[in-house]
C-alpha positions in Angstrom: 16.4 -23.6 2.9 13.1 -23.9 0.6 11.2 -20.4 -0.6 7.9 -22.4 -1.9 7.1 -25.5 0.8 4.9 -27.6 -0.3 2.2 -29.2 2.6 0.2 -32.7 1.3 0.7 -31.6 -2.2 -0.1 -27.7 -2.1 2.2 -25.2 -3.0 2.8 -22.4 -1.3 4.5 -19.5 -3.3 3.2 -16.0 -0.5 5.1 -15.7 2.1 4.4 -12.7 3.8 1.6 -10.4 3.7 3.7 -7.9 2.1 4.6 -10.3 -0.7 0.4 -11.3 -1.4 -0.9 -7.9 -1.1 2.1 -7.1 -3.9 1.4 -10.0 -6.0 -1.9 -9.3 -6.0 -2.0 -5.7 -6.8 0.5 -6.2 -10.1 -1.4 -8.3 -11.7 -4.5 -7.0 -11.3 -2.8 -3.3 -12.1 -2.2 -5.7 -15.6 -5.1 -7.0 -16.0 -3.4 -10.6 -15.3 -6.3 -13.0 -13.5 -5.8 -15.1 -10.6 -7.2 -16.4 -8.0 -5.2 -16.2 -4.5 -6.4 -19.1 -1.6 -5.0 -18.7 1.6 -4.4 -22.8 2.9 -5.1 -23.8 5.9 -6.2 -27.4 7.8 -10.2 -27.4 6.6 -8.5 -26.8 2.9 -6.4 -29.7 3.6 -8.9 -32.3 4.6 -11.2 -31.2 2.3 -8.6 -31.7 -0.3 -8.2 -35.1 0.6 -11.5 -36.0 -0.4 -13.2 -33.3 -2.6 -12.1 -33.7 -6.4 -14.4 -30.4 -6.9 -12.2 -28.6 -4.6 -8.7 -30.1 -5.7 -9.6 -28.8 -9.2 -10.8 -25.5 -7.3 -7.1 -25.5 -6.2 -5.5 -26.5 -9.2 -6.3 -23.2 -10.5 -5.3 -21.3 -7.6 -1.7 -19.2 -8.6 -1.3 -17.4 -5.8 -1.1 -19.8 -1.8 -0.8 -18.7 1.4 0.1 -19.9 4.8 -3.3 -19.2 6.6 -3.1 -21.0 9.9 -0.1 -22.0 12.7 -0.4 -25.6 12.1 0.5 -24.9 8.4 2.3 -22.6 9.1 4.8 -25.3 11.4 4.0 -28.0 9.1 6.1 -25.4 6.2 8.9 -24.3 9.0 9.3 -27.7 9.0 10.4 -27.3 5.8 13.1 -24.7 5.9 10.6 -21.7 4.7 10.7 -18.7 6.3 7.4 -17.1 6.0 4.0 -15.6 8.4 0.6 -16.0 8.6 -1.0 -14.1 6.0 -5.0 -14.7 5.9 -8.0 -13.2 4.0 -8.9 -10.8 7.1 -5.7 -9.8 7.3 -5.6 -9.0 3.4 -8.5 -7.2 2.7 -7.6 -3.7 5.1 -4.0 -3.1 3.2 -5.1 -4.8 -0.5 -7.9 -2.1 -0.6 -5.6 0.3 0.6 -3.3 -0.5 -2.5 -6.6 -0.5 -5.2 -7.7 2.8 -3.9 -4.4 4.2 -4.1 -3.9 2.7 -7.9 -7.4 3.2 -9.3 -8.0 -0.7 -9.0 -11.3 -1.0 -9.5 -13.4 -3.7 -6.8 -16.0 -6.2 -7.4 -17.7 -7.7 -4.2 -19.8 -10.9 -3.4 -20.9 -12.0 -0.1 -21.3 -12.5 2.1 -24.8 -11.1 3.6 -26.8 -7.5 2.6 -26.4 -5.9 6.0 -22.1 -7.0 6.9 -21.6 -6.3 3.1 -23.0 -3.0 3.4 -21.6 -2.2 6.7 -18.8 -3.5 5.6 -18.1 -1.9 3.0 -18.9 2.0 4.0 -16.3 1.2 6.7 -13.3 0.1 3.6 -15.2 3.6 2.1 -14.9 5.2 4.6 -11.1 4.0 5.1 -10.4 4.5 1.8 -12.5 7.3 0.2 -11.0 6.5 -3.3 -11.8 2.6 -3.3 -14.0 2.2 -6.4 -16.6 -0.3 -6.0 -18.3 -1.4 -9.0 -20.3 -3.5 -7.9 -21.1 -5.6 -4.9 -23.9 -8.4 -4.4 -25.0 -10.9 -1.8 -26.1 -14.0 -4.1 -26.7 -17.8 -2.4 -24.2 -19.8 -3.7 -26.1 -23.4 -3.4 -22.6 -25.9 -3.0 -21.1 -28.1 -0.5 -18.1 -30.3 -0.9 -18.6 -32.0 -4.0 -19.2 -28.8 -5.4 -21.0 -25.5 -6.7 -25.3 -26.3 -7.1 -25.8 -26.9 -11.2 -28.5 -24.1 -10.9 -26.3 -21.4 -9.9 -26.3 -18.8 -12.6 -21.9 -18.4 -13.1 -22.5 -17.1 -16.2 -24.6 -14.4 -15.2 -22.6 -13.4 -12.7 -19.1 -13.4 -15.1 -21.3 -11.3 -17.5 -21.7 -8.9 -14.8 -18.3 -8.6 -12.9 -16.7 -8.4 -16.3 -19.1 -5.7 -17.2 -18.1 -3.9 -14.2 -14.4 -3.3 -15.3 -13.3 -4.7 -11.8 -10.1 -6.4 -11.8 -10.3 -7.6 -8.5 -13.2 -9.9 -6.8 -13.5 -10.3 -3.5 -15.2 -13.5 -2.5 -16.6 -13.7 1.3 -18.6 -16.9 1.1 -15.9 -19.2 3.3 -14.9 -22.6 2.0 -15.8 -24.2 0.0 -17.8 -22.2 -1.4 -16.0 -19.1 -2.6 -13.1 -21.3 -4.1 -15.3 -23.5 -6.1 -17.1 -20.7 -7.4 -13.7 -19.1 -8.0 -12.6 -21.6 -10.0 -15.9 -21.3 -11.6 -15.4 -17.6 -12.8 -11.8 -17.2 -13.3 -12.3 -19.2 -16.9 -14.4 -16.4 -17.9 -13.0 -13.9 -16.1 -9.4 -13.9 -17.9 -8.5 -10.1 -16.5 -9.8 -10.6 -12.9 -7.6 -11.4 -9.8 -10.2 -13.3 -7.2 -9.5 -14.2 -3.5 -11.4 -16.3 -0.9 -11.2 -14.1 1.7 -14.5 -15.4 3.9 -15.5 -13.7 7.0 -13.1 -10.4 6.2 -15.9 -8.5 5.5 -17.8 -9.8 9.1 -14.7 -8.4 11.1 -14.7 -5.1 9.1 -18.4 -4.8 9.4 -18.1 -5.6 13.6 -20.5 -8.8 12.9 -18.1 -10.9 13.8 -15.9 -10.8 16.6 -12.4 -11.6 15.6 -10.1 -13.6 18.3 -7.3 -11.2 20.5 -4.5 -9.8 18.1 -2.6 -12.1 21.1 -4.5 -14.6 20.1 -3.8 -14.7 16.0 -0.2 -14.0 17.1 0.5 -16.9 19.3 -1.6 -19.0 17.0 -4.6 -19.6 19.1 -7.2 -18.0 17.1 -8.9 -20.7 16.6 -9.9 -22.0 20.3 -11.6 -18.2 20.5 -13.8 -19.7 17.0 -14.1 -22.9 18.7 -15.3 -21.4 21.8 -17.7 -19.1 20.4 -19.2 -21.6 18.0 -18.3 -25.7 19.1 -21.3 -27.4 17.6 -20.7 -25.8 14.3 -17.1 -26.4 14.7 -16.3 -28.9 16.8 -16.7 -31.5 14.4 -14.2 -29.7 12.1 -11.5 -29.4 14.3 -11.8 -32.4 15.5 -10.8 -33.4 11.7 -8.0 -31.2 11.0 -6.5 -32.3 14.6 -5.4 -35.7 13.3 -4.7 -34.2 9.8 -2.3 -32.3 11.6 -1.3 -35.2 13.1 -0.3 -36.9 10.2 2.1 -34.5 8.8 3.1 -32.8 11.5 4.6 -36.8 12.3 5.6 -37.1 8.8 7.3 -33.8 8.9 9.1 -34.8 12.6 10.5 -37.7 11.0 11.9 -36.5 7.2 13.6 -33.8 9.6 15.4 -36.5 11.8 19.3 -36.7 10.8 20.0 -39.9 9.5 20.9 -43.4 12.2 24.7 -44.0 12.6 25.5 -47.5 11.2 26.8 -49.6 14.0 29.8 -51.1 12.9 31.0 -54.8 14.0 33.7 -54.5 16.8 37.1 -54.6 15.4 38.5 -58.2 15.6 41.1 -58.9 18.4 
């Protein structure tokens, strides 16, 4: 049994949504900066060839298992964990932030989704203190952030706001690359890469039905919704999962019983 499985070199130390929320909110209350990423197959693919993404993940003190394949791989190592996505964390984490007076900053996604999502969160949690929100155009790709993006300016605004939590709603790899860049400049802020969470809360994007989320089929919903955009990405993910699954199955096989010579007659 292990309580911190390692998937293709990345250690997962958040085993449940409740544990992730507690880790994030307790650090935020202490003013202890951190990066929290939710590991999925797409991230693992990017980590194979992107040194910028590798540096970003090296800055992540908190990592959860996002996606049924990653959960399966972790459980093959004996870990007892649950799928923990960014979308699953935002609502309960904001409830804790409101209850404990932890100020929040939000970056992304787009103006309409951000406004609608924050309005819904504030309606659900009236005491929630959002001390800053912006929707910058963040250039970048797997190779890194655009050199002309003013990271220092954004960091200065976040620090001046007094925020202790910052939701980055930009999708991978931009949100992880930006988190790494900001973490070095904002030592008292916890950054969470939460992807399309506000889009879901705002109703701008429909999430898969609950039964698909629970059975590990949410990826099929996404693929059917956006086949042209996600087809190649999911093909690469499937190839990598095949490799990692085969390795996991081989490693967990019991040792072969040696064949003994026939006794002399």
